[in-house]
DSSP file (Angstrom, degrees, kcal/mol; ACC not computed):
  #  RESIDUE AA STRUCTURE BP1 BP2  ACC     N-H-->O    O-->H-N    N-H-->O    O-->H-N    TCO  KAPPA ALPHA  PHI   PSI    X-CA   Y-CA   Z-CA
    1    1 A M              0   0    0      0, 0.0     3,-0.3     0, 0.0     2,-0.1   0.000 360.0 360.0 360.0 126.0  -49.9   97.3   -3.6
    2    2 A S        +     0   0    0      1,-0.2    91,-0.0    56,-0.0     0, 0.0  -0.429 360.0  32.3 -93.5 167.7  -51.1   94.5   -5.8
    3    3 A D        +     0   0    0      1,-0.2     2,-0.6    -2,-0.1    56,-0.5   0.888  67.4 171.3  55.2  44.9  -52.8   91.3   -5.1
    4    4 A I  E     -A   58   0A   0     -3,-0.3     2,-0.5    54,-0.1    54,-0.2  -0.757  16.3-158.3 -84.4 122.8  -54.8   92.4   -2.0
    5    5 A T  E     -A   57   0A   0     52,-3.3    52,-3.1    -2,-0.6     2,-0.4  -0.888   4.7-155.9-103.9 138.2  -57.2   89.7   -1.1
    6    6 A M  E     +A   56   0A   0     -2,-0.5     2,-0.3    50,-0.2    50,-0.2  -0.893  24.7 151.2-113.9 139.5  -60.3   90.3    1.0
    7    7 A R  E     -A   55   0A   0     48,-2.1    48,-2.7    -2,-0.4     2,-0.1  -0.978  50.2 -77.1-156.3 165.0  -62.0   87.6    3.1
    8    8 A A  E     -A   54   0A   0     -2,-0.3    46,-0.3    46,-0.2     2,-0.1  -0.442  52.4-118.5 -62.7 137.7  -64.0   86.9    6.1
    9    9 A A        -     0   0    0     44,-2.8     2,-0.3    -2,-0.1    44,-0.2  -0.456  32.0-164.6 -79.5 159.1  -62.0   87.1    9.2
   10   10 A T    >   -     0   0    0     -2,-0.1     3,-2.1     1,-0.0     4,-0.4  -0.832  40.2 -97.3-131.1 165.1  -61.7   83.9   11.4
   11   11 A A  G >  S+     0   0    0     -2,-0.3     3,-1.3     1,-0.3     4,-0.3   0.812 121.5  67.2 -58.7 -26.6  -60.6   83.2   14.9
   12   12 A A  G 3  S+     0   0    0      1,-0.2     4,-0.3     2,-0.1    -1,-0.3   0.707  96.6  56.3 -62.4 -19.0  -57.2   82.3   13.4
   13   13 A D  G <> S+     0   0    0     -3,-2.1     4,-3.0     1,-0.2     3,-0.3   0.503  77.2  97.1 -93.7  -5.3  -56.8   85.9   12.4
   14   14 A H  H <> S+     0   0    0     -3,-1.3     4,-3.2    -4,-0.4    -1,-0.2   0.864  81.2  51.3 -50.1 -48.2  -57.2   87.3   15.9
   15   15 A A  H  > S+     0   0    0     -4,-0.3     4,-1.7    -3,-0.2    -1,-0.2   0.890 113.8  44.6 -60.5 -43.2  -53.5   87.6   16.6
   16   16 A A  H  > S+     0   0    0     -3,-0.3     4,-1.6    -4,-0.3    -2,-0.2   0.935 115.6  47.2 -67.6 -47.0  -52.8   89.5   13.3
   17   17 A V  H  X S+     0   0    0     -4,-3.0     4,-2.8     1,-0.2     3,-0.3   0.949 110.9  52.6 -60.2 -44.6  -55.9   91.8   13.9
   18   18 A W  H  X S+     0   0    0     -4,-3.2     4,-4.5     1,-0.3     5,-0.3   0.916 105.2  54.2 -59.9 -44.6  -54.9   92.4   17.4
   19   19 A E  H  X S+     0   0    0     -4,-1.7     4,-1.7     1,-0.2    -1,-0.3   0.897 112.9  43.4 -54.1 -43.6  -51.4   93.4   16.4
   20   20 A I  H  X S+     0   0    0     -4,-1.6     4,-1.8    -3,-0.3    -1,-0.2   0.912 117.5  45.5 -69.9 -42.3  -52.9   96.0   14.0
   21   21 A L  H  X S+     0   0    0     -4,-2.8     4,-4.1     2,-0.2     5,-0.5   0.900 107.2  59.2 -63.6 -42.8  -55.5   97.2   16.6
   22   22 A R  H  X S+     0   0    0     -4,-4.5     4,-3.1    -5,-0.2     5,-0.3   0.948 109.0  42.9 -52.6 -49.4  -52.9   97.3   19.4
   23   23 A R  H  X S+     0   0    0     -4,-1.7     4,-1.4    -5,-0.3    -1,-0.2   0.925 119.7  42.1 -68.4 -42.3  -50.8   99.9   17.6
   24   24 A V  H  X>S+     0   0    0     -4,-1.8     4,-0.8     2,-0.2     5,-0.6   0.888 118.7  44.0 -74.7 -38.5  -53.7  102.1   16.4
   25   25 A F  H ><5S+     0   0    0     -4,-4.1     3,-0.9     1,-0.2    -2,-0.2   0.940 113.7  52.2 -78.5 -43.2  -55.7  101.9   19.8
   26   26 A R  H 3<5S+     0   0    0     -4,-3.1    -1,-0.2    -5,-0.5    -2,-0.2   0.839 104.8  55.6 -60.3 -28.6  -52.5  102.5   21.8
   27   27 A A  H 3<5S-     0   0    0     -4,-1.4    -1,-0.2    -5,-0.3    -2,-0.2   0.776  90.2-157.4 -71.3 -24.1  -51.7  105.6   19.8
   28   28 A G  T <<5 +     0   0    0     -3,-0.9    -3,-0.1    -4,-0.8    -2,-0.1   0.743  57.2 112.8  54.8  29.8  -55.1  107.1   20.6
   29   29 A E  S   <S+     0   0    0     -5,-0.6    94,-0.2   119,-0.1    -1,-0.1   0.597  81.9  21.4-110.3  -6.9  -55.1  109.3   17.6
   30   30 A T  S    S+     0   0    0     -6,-0.5    91,-0.5     1,-0.2     2,-0.4   0.578 111.7  57.9-132.2 -16.2  -58.0  107.9   15.5
   31   31 A Y        -     0   0    0     -7,-0.4     2,-2.8     2,-0.1    -1,-0.2  -0.984  68.5-134.1-123.7 132.8  -60.3  105.9   17.7
   32   32 A A        +     0   0    0     -2,-0.4     2,-0.4    87,-0.2    -7,-0.1  -0.264  68.7 124.4 -71.8  56.5  -62.3  106.9   20.7
   33   33 A I  S    S-     0   0    0     -2,-2.8    -2,-0.1    -8,-0.1    -3,-0.1  -0.897  75.7 -95.7-110.8 141.7  -61.1  103.6   22.5
   34   34 A D    >   -     0   0    0     -2,-0.4     3,-3.1     1,-0.2    -2,-0.1  -0.459  32.2-139.3 -56.9 114.6  -59.2  103.5   25.8
   35   35 A P  T 3  S+     0   0    0      0, 0.0    -1,-0.2     0, 0.0    -7,-0.1   0.628 101.0  55.9 -53.2 -18.8  -55.6  103.3   24.8
   36   36 A G  T 3  S+     0   0    0    -11,-0.0    -2,-0.1     2,-0.0   -10,-0.1   0.222  77.6 145.3 -96.9   9.3  -54.9  100.8   27.5
   37   37 A I    <   -     0   0    0     -3,-3.1     2,-0.1   -12,-0.1   -11,-0.1  -0.142  49.5-116.5 -45.5 135.3  -57.6   98.4   26.2
   38   38 A S     >  -     0   0    0      1,-0.1     4,-2.7     4,-0.0     5,-0.2  -0.408  19.5-113.3 -75.2 159.2  -56.7   94.6   26.7
   39   39 A Q  H  > S+     0   0    0      1,-0.2     4,-2.2     2,-0.2     5,-0.2   0.852 117.8  51.3 -58.3 -41.5  -56.3   92.5   23.9
   40   40 A G  H  > S+     0   0    0      2,-0.2     4,-2.5     1,-0.2    -1,-0.2   0.940 113.5  45.4 -56.7 -52.3  -59.5   90.4   25.0
   41   41 A D  H  > S+     0   0    0      2,-0.2     4,-1.4     1,-0.2    -2,-0.2   0.836 111.3  51.4 -70.1 -32.0  -61.6   93.6   25.2
   42   42 A A  H  X S+     0   0    0     -4,-2.7     4,-2.7     2,-0.2     5,-0.3   0.937 113.2  45.3 -73.6 -40.1  -60.2   95.0   21.8
   43   43 A L  H  X S+     0   0    0     -4,-2.2     4,-3.4    -5,-0.2    -2,-0.2   0.938 112.4  50.6 -64.3 -43.2  -61.0   91.7   20.0
   44   44 A A  H  < S+     0   0    0     -4,-2.5    -1,-0.2     1,-0.2    -2,-0.2   0.835 112.6  49.0 -62.9 -31.0  -64.5   91.5   21.6
   45   45 A Y  H >< S+     0   0    0     -4,-1.4     3,-0.9    -5,-0.2    -2,-0.2   0.911 117.3  39.3 -68.9 -54.7  -65.0   95.1   20.5
   46   46 A W  H 3< S+     0   0    0     -4,-2.7    -2,-0.2     1,-0.2    -3,-0.2   0.896 124.3  37.7 -70.1 -40.4  -63.9   94.5   16.9
   47   47 A F  T 3< S+     0   0    0     -4,-3.4    -1,-0.2    -5,-0.3    -2,-0.2   0.110  91.5 146.7 -94.9  21.7  -65.5   91.1   16.5
   48   48 A G    X   -     0   0    0     -3,-0.9     3,-1.8     1,-0.1    -3,-0.1   0.078  59.3 -67.4 -63.3 171.4  -68.6   92.1   18.5
   49   49 A P  T 3  S+     0   0    0      0, 0.0    -1,-0.1     0, 0.0     3,-0.1  -0.186 120.0  19.4 -53.2 143.1  -72.2   90.8   17.9
   50   50 A G  T 3  S+     0   0    0      1,-0.2     2,-0.4    -3,-0.1    -2,-0.1   0.469  95.1 121.2  73.8   1.9  -73.7   91.9   14.7
   51   51 A R    <   -     0   0    0     -3,-1.8     2,-0.7    18,-0.1    -1,-0.2  -0.826  53.1-151.3-101.8 132.6  -70.4   92.8   13.0
   52   52 A E  E     - B   0  68A   0     16,-2.5    16,-1.5    -2,-0.4     2,-0.5  -0.912  23.2-160.0-102.3 116.0  -69.3   91.3    9.8
   53   53 A V  E     + B   0  67A   0     -2,-0.7   -44,-2.8    14,-0.2     2,-0.3  -0.793  12.3 179.7-107.6 131.6  -65.4   91.4   10.1
   54   54 A R  E     -AB   8  66A   0     12,-3.0    12,-2.3    -2,-0.5     2,-0.3  -0.913  11.7-149.6-124.8 152.9  -63.2   91.1    7.0
   55   55 A V  E     -AB   7  65A   0    -48,-2.7   -48,-2.1    -2,-0.3     2,-0.5  -0.952   7.4-141.0-123.4 156.4  -59.4   91.2    6.5
   56   56 A A  E     +AB   6  64A   0      8,-2.1     7,-3.4    -2,-0.3     8,-1.3  -0.923  28.4 178.9-109.0 128.7  -57.2   92.4    3.7
   57   57 A E  E     -AB   5  62A   0    -52,-3.1   -52,-3.3    -2,-0.5     2,-0.4  -0.941  23.0-162.4-131.6 155.1  -54.1   90.2    3.1
   58   58 A V  E >  S-AB   4  61A   0      3,-2.1     3,-2.4    -2,-0.4   -54,-0.1  -1.000  86.2  -9.2-131.3 129.4  -51.3   90.2    0.7
   59   59 A D  T 3  S-     0   0    0    -56,-0.5     3,-0.1    -2,-0.4   -55,-0.1   0.768 131.3 -55.1  54.0  23.3  -49.3   86.9    0.4
   60   60 A G  T 3  S+     0   0    0      1,-0.2     2,-0.6   -55,-0.0    -1,-0.3   0.480 111.3 124.1  83.9   4.6  -51.3   85.4    3.3
   61   61 A R  E <   -B   58   0A   0     -3,-2.4    -3,-2.1   -45,-0.0     2,-0.3  -0.894  63.0-127.0-100.9 120.3  -50.3   88.3    5.6
   62   62 A V  E     +B   57   0A   0     -2,-0.6    -5,-0.2    -5,-0.2     3,-0.1  -0.476  36.4 164.8 -70.2 125.6  -53.0   90.2    7.2
   63   63 A L  E     -     0   0A   0     -7,-3.4    24,-3.4     1,-0.4     2,-0.3   0.498  59.9  -0.1-122.4  -9.4  -52.5   93.9    6.6
   64   64 A G  E     -BC  56  86A   0     -8,-1.3    -8,-2.1    22,-0.3    -1,-0.4  -0.961  57.0-158.2-165.1 172.6  -55.8   95.5    7.4
   65   65 A S  E     -BC  55  85A   0     20,-2.0    20,-2.5    -2,-0.3     2,-0.3  -0.974   5.2-173.7-152.0 158.0  -59.3   94.8    8.7
   66   66 A Y  E     -BC  54  84A   0    -12,-2.3   -12,-3.0    -2,-0.3     2,-0.3  -0.990   9.7-150.9-147.6 157.8  -62.6   96.2    8.7
   67   67 A Y  E     -BC  53  83A   0     16,-2.1    16,-1.2    -2,-0.3     2,-0.4  -0.938   6.3-161.9-123.6 153.9  -66.1   95.6   10.2
   68   68 A I  E     +BC  52  82A   0    -16,-1.5   -16,-2.5    -2,-0.3    14,-0.2  -0.998  21.9 149.7-130.0 137.7  -69.5   96.4    8.9
   69   69 A R  E     - C   0  81A   0     12,-2.1    12,-2.8    -2,-0.4   -18,-0.1  -0.997  53.2 -75.8-161.7 158.2  -72.7   96.6   11.0
   70   70 A P  E     - C   0  80A   0      0, 0.0    10,-0.3     0, 0.0     7,-0.1  -0.359  37.1-142.5 -58.0 141.7  -76.0   98.4   11.1
   71   71 A N  S    S-     0   0    0      8,-3.6     2,-0.3     5,-0.4     6,-0.1   0.836  79.3  -2.5 -74.8 -32.5  -75.5  101.9   12.5
   72   72 A A  S    S-     0   0    0      4,-0.8     2,-0.2     7,-0.6     7,-0.1  -0.822  77.9-109.8-143.5-179.4  -78.6  101.8   14.5
   73   73 A E  S >  S+     0   0    0     -2,-0.3     3,-2.2    -3,-0.1     5,-0.1  -0.527  76.8   7.6-109.8 179.4  -81.5   99.5   15.1
   74   74 A G  G >  S+     0   0    0      1,-0.3     3,-1.8    -2,-0.2     4,-0.1  -0.242 134.4   8.2  51.2-122.3  -85.2   99.6   14.0
   75   75 A G  G 3  S+     0   0    0      1,-0.3    -1,-0.3     2,-0.1     3,-0.2   0.571 134.5  51.6 -67.2 -12.7  -85.8  102.5   11.6
   76   76 A G  G X  S+     0   0    0     -3,-2.2     3,-1.1     1,-0.1    -4,-0.8   0.235  77.5  99.6-111.0  17.4  -82.2  103.3   11.3
   77   77 A A  T <   +     0   0    0     -3,-1.8    -1,-0.1     1,-0.2    -2,-0.1   0.512  68.6  72.9 -78.7  -3.5  -80.9   99.7   10.4
   78   78 A H  T 3  S+     0   0    0     -3,-0.2    35,-3.3    -5,-0.1    36,-1.1   0.404  87.1  74.6 -94.2   5.6  -80.7  100.6    6.7
   79   79 A V  E <  S- d   0 114A   0     -3,-1.1    -8,-3.6    34,-0.2    -7,-0.6  -0.964  73.3-155.0-113.7 126.9  -77.6  102.7    7.4
   80   80 A C  E     -Cd  70 115A   0     34,-2.8    36,-3.0    -2,-0.5     2,-0.3  -0.605   5.2-154.1-101.0 166.2  -74.4  100.9    8.1
   81   81 A N  E     -C   69   0A   0    -12,-2.8   -12,-2.1    -2,-0.2     2,-0.3  -0.967  10.3-168.8-130.5 150.9  -71.3  101.8    9.9
   82   82 A C  E     -C   68   0A   0     34,-0.5     2,-0.4    -2,-0.3   -14,-0.2  -0.950  13.0-155.5-134.7 160.0  -67.8  100.6    9.5
   83   83 A G  E     -C   67   0A   0    -16,-1.2   -16,-2.1    -2,-0.3     2,-0.4  -0.979  17.5-164.4-131.0 147.0  -64.5  100.7   11.3
   84   84 A F  E     +C   66   0A   0     -2,-0.4     2,-0.3   -18,-0.2   -18,-0.2  -0.986  10.1 180.0-134.8 138.9  -61.2  100.3    9.4
   85   85 A V  E     -C   65   0A   0    -20,-2.5   -20,-2.0    -2,-0.4     2,-0.4  -0.992   6.2-167.2-135.9 146.5  -57.6   99.6   10.6
   86   86 A T  E     -C   64   0A   0     -2,-0.3   -22,-0.3   -22,-0.2     5,-0.1  -0.995  28.3-108.9-133.9 133.1  -54.5   99.2    8.5
   87   87 A A    >   -     0   0    0    -24,-3.4     3,-1.7    -2,-0.4     4,-0.5  -0.332  31.3-119.9 -59.5 141.6  -51.0   97.9    9.5
   88   88 A E  G >  S+     0   0    0      1,-0.3     3,-1.3     2,-0.2    -1,-0.1   0.867 112.4  58.1 -55.4 -37.2  -48.5  100.5    9.7
   89   89 A A  G 3  S+     0   0    0      1,-0.2    -1,-0.3     3,-0.0    -2,-0.1   0.710 107.9  47.8 -61.1 -20.9  -46.4   98.7    6.9
   90   90 A A  G X >S+     0   0    0     -3,-1.7     3,-1.8   -27,-0.2     5,-0.6   0.373  80.6 122.4-103.1   1.0  -49.3   98.9    4.5
   91   91 A Q  T < 5S+     0   0    0     -3,-1.3    -3,-0.0    -4,-0.5    -4,-0.0  -0.420  79.7  16.1 -76.2 146.4  -50.3  102.5    4.9
   92   92 A G  T 3 5S+     0   0    0     -2,-0.1    -1,-0.3     1,-0.0    -2,-0.0   0.522 102.1  98.6  81.2   2.8  -50.3  104.5    1.8
   93   93 A K  T < 5S-     0   0    0     -3,-1.8    -2,-0.1   -91,-0.0    -1,-0.0   0.039 102.3 -96.0-119.2  24.1  -50.2  101.4   -0.3
   94   94 A G  T  >5S+     0   0    0     -4,-0.0     4,-2.6     1,-0.0     5,-0.2   0.440  90.1 118.3  88.1  -2.5  -53.9  101.0   -1.3
   95   95 A V  H  ><S+     0   0    0     -5,-0.6     4,-2.7     2,-0.2     5,-0.2   0.943  80.7  41.9 -68.1 -50.8  -55.0   98.6    1.5
   96   96 A A  H  > S+     0   0    0     -6,-0.3     4,-2.4     2,-0.2     5,-0.2   0.923 114.2  53.3 -65.3 -41.0  -57.5  101.0    3.1
   97   97 A R  H  > S+     0   0    0      2,-0.2     4,-2.7     1,-0.2    -2,-0.2   0.935 110.4  48.0 -55.8 -48.8  -58.8  102.1   -0.3
   98   98 A A  H  X S+     0   0    0     -4,-2.6     4,-2.2     1,-0.2    -2,-0.2   0.893 112.8  47.8 -64.8 -39.0  -59.3   98.4   -1.3
   99   99 A M  H  X S+     0   0    0     -4,-2.7     4,-2.5     2,-0.2    -1,-0.2   0.914 112.0  49.3 -65.6 -38.3  -61.2   97.7    2.0
  100  100 A L  H  X S+     0   0    0     -4,-2.4     4,-3.1     2,-0.2     5,-0.3   0.950 110.7  51.0 -68.0 -51.6  -63.4  100.8    1.6
  101  101 A A  H  X S+     0   0    0     -4,-2.7     4,-2.0     1,-0.3    -1,-0.2   0.932 113.9  43.6 -52.5 -52.7  -64.2   99.8   -2.0
  102  102 A E  H  X S+     0   0    0     -4,-2.2     4,-2.8     2,-0.2    -1,-0.3   0.859 112.1  53.5 -63.2 -39.0  -65.2   96.3   -0.9
  103  103 A A  H  X S+     0   0    0     -4,-2.5     4,-2.7     2,-0.2    -2,-0.2   0.934 108.5  49.4 -61.3 -49.0  -67.2   97.6    2.1
  104  104 A L  H  X S+     0   0    0     -4,-3.1     4,-2.5     2,-0.2    -1,-0.2   0.931 114.2  45.4 -57.0 -47.5  -69.2  100.0    0.0
  105  105 A D  H  X S+     0   0    0     -4,-2.0     4,-2.7    -5,-0.3     5,-0.2   0.957 114.4  46.8 -71.0 -45.6  -70.0   97.2   -2.5
  106  106 A R  H  X S+     0   0    0     -4,-2.8     4,-1.5     2,-0.2    -1,-0.2   0.859 111.1  54.8 -60.5 -34.8  -70.9   94.6    0.3
  107  107 A A  H  X>S+     0   0    0     -4,-2.7     5,-2.1    -5,-0.2     4,-0.6   0.962 111.3  43.9 -63.9 -52.3  -73.0   97.3    2.0
  108  108 A A  H ><5S+     0   0    0     -4,-2.5     3,-0.8     1,-0.3    -2,-0.2   0.860 114.3  47.4 -67.6 -34.7  -75.0   97.9   -1.0
  109  109 A R  H 3<5S+     0   0    0     -4,-2.7    -1,-0.3     1,-0.2    -2,-0.2   0.726 106.9  58.1 -75.5 -17.2  -75.4   94.3   -1.9
  110  110 A S  H 3<5S-     0   0    0     -4,-1.5    -1,-0.2    -3,-0.4    -2,-0.2   0.529 124.3-103.8 -84.6  -8.0  -76.4   93.6    1.7
  111  111 A G  T <<5 +     0   0    0     -3,-0.8     2,-0.2    -4,-0.6    -3,-0.2   0.507  69.6 146.9 100.5   3.4  -79.3   96.1    1.3
  112  112 A Y      < -     0   0    0     -5,-2.1    -1,-0.3    -6,-0.2   -33,-0.2  -0.544  35.4-158.7 -70.0 141.0  -77.9   99.1    3.2
  113  113 A L  S    S+     0   0    0    -35,-3.3    50,-3.4    -2,-0.2    51,-0.6   0.624  70.3   8.6 -93.7 -16.5  -79.0  102.5    1.8
  114  114 A A  E     -dE  79 162A   0    -36,-1.1   -34,-2.8    48,-0.3     2,-0.4  -0.974  60.5-135.9-159.8 161.4  -76.2  104.5    3.3
  115  115 A M  E     -dE  80 161A   0     46,-2.6    46,-2.5    -2,-0.3     2,-0.4  -0.987  23.3-171.6-125.0 137.9  -72.9  104.3    5.1
  116  116 A Q  E     - E   0 160A   0    -36,-3.0     2,-0.6    -2,-0.4   -34,-0.5  -0.996  18.3-155.4-137.2 138.6  -72.1  106.6    8.0
  117  117 A F  E     - E   0 159A   0     42,-3.3    42,-2.1    -2,-0.4     3,-0.3  -0.945  14.1-166.7-104.1 115.6  -69.0  107.2   10.1
  118  118 A N  E    S+     0   0A   0     -2,-0.6     2,-0.2     1,-0.2    -1,-0.1   0.745  73.0  18.4 -81.6 -23.7  -70.0  108.6   13.5
  119  119 A F  E     +     0   0A   0     40,-0.1     2,-0.7     2,-0.1   -87,-0.2  -0.574  66.5 169.5-152.0  78.7  -66.8  109.9   15.1
  120  120 A V  E     - E   0 157A   0     37,-2.8    37,-3.0    -3,-0.3     2,-0.2  -0.866  38.1-125.5 -91.2 111.9  -64.0  110.6   12.6
  121  121 A I  E >   - E   0 156A   0     -2,-0.7     3,-2.3   -91,-0.5    35,-0.2  -0.440  12.0-132.4 -66.7 131.1  -61.3  112.6   14.4
  122  122 A S  T 3  S+     0   0    0     33,-2.7    -1,-0.1     1,-0.3    34,-0.1   0.663 103.1  59.5 -60.5 -25.7  -60.7  115.7   12.5
  123  123 A T  T 3  S+     0   0    0     32,-0.2     2,-2.0     1,-0.2    -1,-0.3   0.484  78.9  94.9 -84.9 -14.9  -56.8  115.2   12.7
  124  124 A N    X>  +     0   0    0     -3,-2.3     4,-2.5     1,-0.2     3,-0.6  -0.345  49.2 160.8 -74.7  59.0  -57.2  111.9   10.8
  125  125 A T  H 3>  +     0   0    0     -2,-2.0     4,-2.9     1,-0.3     5,-0.2   0.782  63.5  57.8 -66.9 -32.2  -56.6  113.8    7.5
  126  126 A R  H 3> S+     0   0    0     -3,-0.3     4,-1.6     2,-0.2    -1,-0.3   0.930 110.6  43.0 -64.9 -43.1  -55.7  110.5    5.5
  127  127 A A  H <> S+     0   0    0     -3,-0.6     4,-3.6     2,-0.2     5,-0.3   0.909 113.2  50.5 -65.0 -47.4  -58.9  108.9    6.3
  128  128 A I  H  X S+     0   0    0     -4,-2.5     4,-2.7     1,-0.2     5,-0.2   0.917 109.4  50.2 -65.4 -37.7  -60.9  111.9    5.7
  129  129 A R  H  X S+     0   0    0     -4,-2.9     4,-1.8    -5,-0.2    -1,-0.2   0.886 113.7  46.2 -66.5 -32.9  -59.3  112.5    2.4
  130  130 A L  H  X S+     0   0    0     -4,-1.6     4,-1.3    -5,-0.2    -2,-0.2   0.901 113.0  50.2 -72.6 -38.6  -60.0  108.9    1.3
  131  131 A W  H ><>S+     0   0    0     -4,-3.6     5,-2.5     1,-0.2     3,-0.5   0.947 113.8  46.0 -63.7 -41.0  -63.7  109.1    2.7
  132  132 A E  H ><5S+     0   0    0     -4,-2.7     3,-1.9    -5,-0.3    -1,-0.2   0.901 107.9  53.9 -67.7 -37.1  -64.2  112.3    0.7
  133  133 A M  H 3<5S+     0   0    0     -4,-1.8    -1,-0.2     1,-0.3    -2,-0.2   0.788 107.8  54.3 -66.2 -24.0  -62.6  110.9   -2.5
  134  134 A A  T <<5S-     0   0    0     -4,-1.3    -1,-0.3    -3,-0.5    -2,-0.2   0.226 131.0 -92.3 -94.6  16.3  -65.2  108.0   -2.1
  135  135 A G  T < 5S+     0   0    0     -3,-1.9    27,-0.2     1,-0.3    -3,-0.2   0.512  77.1 144.0  97.9  -1.7  -68.1  110.4   -2.0
  136  136 A F      < -     0   0    0     -5,-2.5     2,-0.3    -6,-0.2    -1,-0.3  -0.443  28.9-164.0 -70.6 147.4  -68.5  110.9    1.8
  137  137 A A  E     -F  160   0A   0     23,-1.8    23,-2.3    -2,-0.1     2,-0.8  -0.931  30.0-102.4-127.8 154.6  -69.5  114.4    3.0
  138  138 A V  E     +F  159   0A   0     -2,-0.3    21,-0.3    21,-0.2     3,-0.1  -0.725  36.3 178.6 -73.2 109.6  -69.3  115.9    6.5
  139  139 A A  E     -     0   0A   0     19,-2.9     2,-0.3    -2,-0.8    20,-0.2   0.632  65.8  -0.8 -89.4 -19.5  -72.8  115.7    7.9
  140  140 A G  E     -F  158   0A   0     18,-1.3    18,-2.8     2,-0.0     2,-0.4  -0.969  57.5-141.0-170.7 151.3  -71.9  117.2   11.2
  141  141 A R  E     -F  157   0A   0     -2,-0.3    16,-0.2    16,-0.2    14,-0.0  -0.989   7.1-157.1-124.8 133.8  -69.0  118.6   13.3
  142  142 A L  E >   -F  156   0A   0     14,-3.4    14,-2.0    -2,-0.4     3,-1.5  -0.904  24.3-135.7-112.4 105.6  -68.6  118.0   17.0
  143  143 A P  E 3  S-     0   0A   0      0, 0.0    12,-0.1     0, 0.0    11,-0.1  -0.397  78.6 -13.1 -68.8 125.3  -66.4  120.8   18.4
  144  144 A G  E 3  S+     0   0A   0     -2,-0.2    11,-0.2     1,-0.1    10,-0.1   0.730  88.9 141.3  60.3  25.5  -63.7  119.6   20.7
  145  145 A A  E <   +     0   0A   0     -3,-1.5     2,-0.4     8,-0.1    10,-0.2   0.540  56.1  56.6 -77.7  -7.8  -65.3  116.2   21.1
  146  146 A Y  E     -F  154   0A   0      8,-2.2     8,-2.9    -4,-0.2     2,-1.2  -0.988  68.8-144.8-131.3 124.9  -62.1  114.3   21.2
  147  147 A L  E     -F  153   0A   0     -2,-0.4     6,-0.2     6,-0.2     5,-0.1  -0.717  22.6-157.0 -84.8  95.4  -59.1  114.6   23.4
  148  148 A H  E  >  -F  152   0A   0      4,-2.5     4,-1.1    -2,-1.2  -119,-0.1  -0.472  20.1-125.4 -73.8 147.8  -56.1  113.9   21.2
  149  149 A P  T  4 S+     0   0    0      0, 0.0    -1,-0.1     0, 0.0  -120,-0.1   0.774 103.6  16.7 -67.8 -26.1  -53.1  112.7   23.1
  150  150 A T  T  4 S+     0   0    0      2,-0.2  -121,-0.0  -121,-0.0    -2,-0.0   0.624 129.1  46.2-114.8 -23.2  -50.7  115.3   21.7
  151  151 A L  T  4 S-     0   0    0      1,-0.3     2,-0.1     3,-0.0    -3,-0.0   0.451  92.7-139.7-103.1  -5.6  -53.1  118.1   20.2
  152  152 A G  E  <  + F   0 148A   0     -4,-1.1    -4,-2.5    -5,-0.1    -1,-0.3  -0.456  65.1   5.7  75.0-152.9  -55.6  118.4   23.0
  153  153 A Y  E    S+ F   0 147A   0     -6,-0.2     2,-0.3    -2,-0.1    -6,-0.2  -0.446  73.9 170.6 -72.8 127.5  -59.3  118.8   22.2
  154  154 A V  E     - F   0 146A   0     -8,-2.9    -8,-2.2    -2,-0.3     2,-0.1  -0.879  35.1 -94.0-130.8 162.9  -60.0  118.5   18.5
  155  155 A D  E     -     0   0A   0     -2,-0.3   -33,-2.7   -11,-0.2     2,-0.4  -0.429  27.4-145.6 -80.1 151.9  -63.2  118.2   16.6
  156  156 A A  E     -EF 121 142A   0    -14,-2.0   -14,-3.4   -35,-0.2     2,-0.3  -0.946  15.8-148.2-116.9 140.5  -64.9  114.9   15.6
  157  157 A L  E     -EF 120 141A   0    -37,-3.0   -37,-2.8    -2,-0.4     2,-0.6  -0.790   8.9-145.1-112.1 147.2  -66.8  114.6   12.3
  158  158 A V  E     - F   0 140A   0    -18,-2.8   -19,-2.9    -2,-0.3   -18,-1.3  -0.973  25.2-167.1-107.0 123.5  -69.8  112.6   11.2
  159  159 A M  E     -EF 117 138A   0    -42,-2.1   -42,-3.3    -2,-0.6     2,-0.4  -0.921   5.5-174.1-119.4 141.0  -69.5  111.5    7.6
  160  160 A Y  E     -EF 116 137A   0    -23,-2.3   -23,-1.8    -2,-0.4     2,-0.4  -0.982  12.2-178.3-139.1 136.8  -72.1  110.2    5.5
  161  161 A R  E     -E  115   0A   0    -46,-2.5   -46,-2.6    -2,-0.4     2,-0.2  -0.997  20.8-138.6-132.5 129.1  -72.6  108.6    2.0
  162  162 A S  E     -E  114   0A   0     -2,-0.4   -48,-0.3   -27,-0.2     6,-0.1  -0.595   3.7-156.1 -78.5 150.7  -75.7  107.4    0.4
  163  163 A L  S    S+     0   0    0    -50,-3.4     2,-0.3    -2,-0.2   -49,-0.2   0.363  77.5  63.0-105.4   5.9  -75.5  104.2   -1.6
  164  164 A R  S >  S-     0   0    0    -51,-0.6     3,-1.1     1,-0.1     4,-0.2  -0.985  72.8-144.0-126.3 136.0  -78.4  104.9   -3.8
  165  165 A T  G >  S+     0   0    0     -2,-0.3     3,-0.9     1,-0.3    -1,-0.1   0.775 100.1  62.1 -73.0 -22.6  -78.4  107.8   -6.1
  166  166 A D  G 3  S+     0   0    0      1,-0.2    -1,-0.3    -3,-0.0    -3,-0.0   0.482 106.2  47.1 -79.3   0.5  -82.2  108.3   -5.5
  167  167 A L  G <  S+     0   0    0     -3,-1.1    -1,-0.2   -54,-0.1    -2,-0.2   0.328  80.7 129.6-120.9   5.2  -81.5  109.0   -1.9
  168  168 A A  S <  S-     0   0    0     -3,-0.9    -3,-0.1    -4,-0.2    -7,-0.0  -0.224  72.0 -88.9 -60.7 151.9  -78.6  111.4   -2.2
  169  169 A P        -     0   0    0      0, 0.0    -1,-0.1     0, 0.0    -2,-0.1  -0.332  43.9-140.4 -62.2 144.0  -79.0  114.6   -0.2
  170  170 A Q        -     0   0    0     -3,-0.1    -3,-0.0     1,-0.1     0, 0.0  -0.797  25.0 -96.1-102.8 145.5  -80.8  117.4   -2.1
  171  171 A P              0   0    0      0, 0.0    -1,-0.1     0, 0.0     0, 0.0  -0.328 360.0 360.0 -54.8 142.8  -79.8  121.0   -2.0
  172  172 A L              0   0    0     -3,-0.0    -2,-0.0     0, 0.0     0, 0.0   0.489 360.0 360.0 -73.3 360.0  -81.8  123.0    0.5
């Protein structure tokens, strides 16, 4: 998909972002969010304090969104965390890849030293493949940590990527 534009999300994007979140959250397959979450609570979560929210659009149509925020406070604030959602019609068309590329660049320019995904559902193979292609590694596995709506208890992964080569993990 060409001509993907990234920009800061605004209140005017809430309806479009909600439509993407609604489908993803209701499916219950990739986020540890109550599938019955209300629109107001979902938007409060996605646009919550301390989150920089961006949207990806093509021809003025929002096809994805992501947020970036510190993963922890204090001594852990140099590591960021992100969440990504893509409209069903845009899946497999480079929108998630474009959002990730921008997020990695924004994170590095914002002074973050690493990016960490805290709870990647192991059955979310498309996301895992994309994260790994972008240099993320599995830093930990949480056995049976997620109750998938059709597959039962599945693992969750912690995935991590340094944003600086001098801080890359060293072999033991």
